[in-house]
C-alpha positions, 0 to 999 in steps of 0.5 A: 140631175140629182143633187149628189150628181151635181155635187160630184161634178162640181168637185171634179170641176174644182179639182181640175181647176186646181181647187179643193171641194169638200162635201159636207154631210149634215147631222143632228149636230150640224143641221144648217150648212152648205153642201160644199166647202171650196177653196179656190184661188185662195178664196173660201167658197160655200156652195148650196146645190139644188135640183132644177126648179128648187131654191134654197130654204130661208135658213140655207139663204141665211148661211150663204149670206153669212159667208158673203158678209164674212168675206167669202163667196157663197152661192147656190146652183142647180146646174154645172154651168152656173158653177163654171160661170162663178169660177170664171168670174173669180178667175177674172179677179186675178191678173195672171199676166203678172205671175 
């Protein structure tokens, strides 16, 4: 799966679950960022997508670490199943029985 196809699939998944996902387009003025900025269950998420077999660059890993250290949730994925797993984990942090 191409990165762009994975990004679109993630955007659909997040929207279906009531969240918002914004694709970030890099430029010469913003060379280092994550691919998607996501608001999910009131949390800030940063997601770097990769084609299978590829890993984030050291700079991308650094950006993911900065987001995590700032209290957000940042991760990378090369398939939709890992994204679903992360969203399911976030869902488990909330006890819906009290609402």
